[in-house]
N, C-alpha and C positions, 0 to 999 in steps of 0.2 A: 504494500500500500504506500509506504514511504517513497519507493522508487517511482511509482506512478505519479504521485503528486510532484515530485522533483522533476520528472520528465515533462509534465504539463507546464510547470513554471519555466523551464528552460525553453520549451517551444514558444510559449507566449513572449518571453523576453527576446528571442531571436526575431520573431515576427515584428514586434514593436520596434526593435533596433533597426531592422531592414527598412521599415517605413520612414525612419528619420534619415537614413543614409541615401535612399533612392530619391533623386530630385523629382520635384513635381513636374508632371507632364505639361509641356507648353502647347503642343498642337493637339487639340481635342478631337479633331476630325481624323478619320481613318483608323486602321488597325495598327497598334503600336508594335513595331519590330525591334526597336532598340532605344534604350534610355540609359545613358551612363555618363559619368564624369571622367574625363581623360586628362592626364597631365603631359604636356609637351614643352620642352625647354623651360621648365619651371613655372609654366603658366597653366591654369586650369581651364578646361573647356567642357561645356555640356553638349553632348551629341544625342540627337533624337532622330529616329526614322519612323515614318508611318506609311502604310500601304493602302491603296484604294482598289476598288473593283475594276476600274478601267481608267484610261487616260483622260477621258472627259471629266469625270468626277475629280480626278487629280488636279486638272487645270483650274476648275472652279474653286476647289478647296485651297489651292496655292494662293490665289488672290485674296481670299478671305483671311487666311493665316497672315499673309504679308501685311494687310491693312491692320489687323489686330495687334501685330508686333510693334507697329509704330504709333498706334493710337495713344494720344496723350503724351508723347515724347517729342523732343526736339531732334530732328535729323541733323547731325553734324556733318556727315559725309556719306555718300552712297555711290555705288557702282553697279550698273546693270550690264549684263552680257547682251550685246546687240545681235548676236547670232540667235539667241533664244531668250525671250523676255521672261523666262521662268528661272532666272539665275541672278540673284542680287546679293550684294554685300552692303550692310548698312552699319554705320557707327552712330550710336545714340549718345546721350550725355552720360549714361551709366554702363553701357556695354557695346560690344560689336557682335554682329551675327551675320552668317551667310545662310541663305535659304535657296535650295536647289531642287527643282522638280526633275526627276529621272523617270519619264514615261508615267508609270502608275505609282511611283514612290516619291515622297517629299522628304528631304533630309535637311536638318538644321544643325548648325554648330554655333554656339553662343559663348562668348567670353564672360568673365565675371567682372571685368573692368573695361573701359573704353580703350581700344587699341586702333591706331591708324590702319586703314584698309591695306596699304602696301605691306605692312608687317603682318597683319592678320591672315590674309589670303594664303600665303605660302605655307603657313602652319595649319590652318583650319581645313583647307580643301582636301588634303590627303586623309583626314579623319572621316570624311564622308565615303570615300571609295571602299 
């Protein structure tokens, strides 16, 4: 009986601890494929990927997500890919992020502090692939 109670307490502690370690999901749309914090060159980044049933839903959701990420923030700097307008990097006053649509998947990499885009992109883009 003692071991059963101890096992239950350990399981509950692990579940509660994992909820605090796992970052809160940013993209509410789609099926979550990946959600993790990664450290590169001493800098922390949050990486999230979500999948959609097809490319049409993905495009629609991309623009909803993009608008929501900048809502209420001042855009300090931004860079769009002119080959595909579903690829943007934005620096806000408190963070920098890149949002990329890959057919039916949308990927996000977000810093925990504002980083100039020229420094952010070379580190962040490989985290998506």
